[in-house]
C-alpha positions as CSV (number, residue, x, y, z in Angstrom):
1,M,91.7,105.2,109.0
2,V,89.1,103.3,106.8
3,I,90.2,100.0,105.5
4,A,88.8,99.5,102.0
5,D,88.5,96.6,99.9
6,E,89.3,98.6,96.6
7,M,92.5,100.5,96.1
8,P,91.9,104.3,96.0
9,A,92.8,106.0,92.8
10,D,95.5,108.2,94.4
11,I,97.8,105.3,95.5
12,V,101.3,105.2,93.9
13,D,102.8,102.2,95.7
14,R,100.2,99.6,95.7
15,L,102.1,96.9,97.8
16,L,103.0,99.5,100.6
17,W,99.4,100.4,100.7
18,R,98.3,96.9,100.9
19,D,100.7,96.1,103.8
20,A,99.7,99.0,105.5
21,Q,96.0,98.2,105.5
22,Q,96.9,94.7,106.8
23,M,98.6,96.3,109.8
24,L,96.0,98.9,110.3
25,G,93.5,96.0,110.5
26,R,95.4,94.1,112.9
27,H,96.3,96.9,115.2
28,A,92.9,98.5,115.0
29,E,92.0,99.5,118.5
30,P,92.8,99.7,122.1
31,G,91.5,97.1,124.5
32,V,90.0,98.0,127.7
33,D,93.3,98.1,129.3
34,G,94.3,100.8,126.7
35,N,96.8,98.6,125.1
36,C,96.6,97.4,121.5
37,V,94.4,94.2,121.2
38,W,96.9,92.6,118.7
39,C,100.4,93.2,120.3
40,G,99.6,94.6,123.6
41,W,101.8,97.6,123.5
42,R,100.4,100.9,124.7
43,W,98.0,102.4,122.2
44,P,98.6,103.7,119.6
45,C,101.5,101.1,119.5
46,A,104.4,101.5,117.2
47,P,103.0,99.0,114.5
48,R,99.8,101.1,114.2
49,R,101.8,104.4,114.0
50,L,104.2,102.8,111.3
51,A,101.1,101.6,109.4
52,E,99.6,105.1,109.4
53,R,102.8,106.3,107.9
54,A,102.8,103.6,105.3
55,D,99.3,104.5,104.4
56,L,100.4,108.1,103.7
57,A,103.6,107.3,102.0
58,S,101.9,105.1,99.6
59,R,100.3,108.1,98.1
60,Q,103.5,110.0,97.7
61,P,106.5,109.7,95.3
62,W,108.5,106.7,95.4
63,R,111.3,108.3,97.5
64,E,109.1,108.7,100.6
65,A,107.5,105.2,100.3
66,W,111.0,103.6,99.9
67,T,112.0,104.6,103.5
68,V,108.7,103.4,105.0
69,R,108.9,100.2,103.1
70,H,112.2,99.3,104.8
71,D,110.7,100.3,108.1
72,L,107.8,97.8,107.5
73,N,110.4,95.1,106.6
74,S,112.4,95.6,109.7
75,I,109.1,95.3,111.9
76,R,108.6,91.8,110.1
77,A,111.8,90.6,111.4
78,M,110.5,91.2,115.2
79,P,109.1,88.0,116.8
80,G,105.5,88.4,117.4
81,L,105.2,91.7,115.5
82,R,105.6,90.6,112.0
83,A,103.1,92.0,109.4
84,G,102.7,88.6,108.1
85,Y,101.9,86.9,111.3
86,D,99.2,84.2,110.8
87,D,96.0,84.6,113.1
88,R,95.7,80.9,113.5
89,R,99.1,80.5,114.9
90,R,98.6,83.3,117.4
91,N,95.2,81.8,118.7
92,R,97.1,78.4,119.3
93,G,99.7,80.2,121.3
94,C,102.5,79.4,118.8
95,F,104.9,82.3,118.8
96,E,107.5,81.4,116.1
């Protein structure tokens, strides 16, 4: 997936697309050990797969996007896997 600065014309759910792009950027690649460089789960990690689903759903009618949006919100509640997790806090070793 390519992370673009500008929103493609075929996007229906802009917020879902933006959230997906943010997660795709964080869970971008496996490390040398084959695990995600962001969360440490086996690549492709669950957040990466969810972000890919969200990217696709953001281009479809709202009924498809609705389910994925709830999935994204539920992953935010997981400690250390929140989509809005701040890089600075991660680098300091603070896992709130």
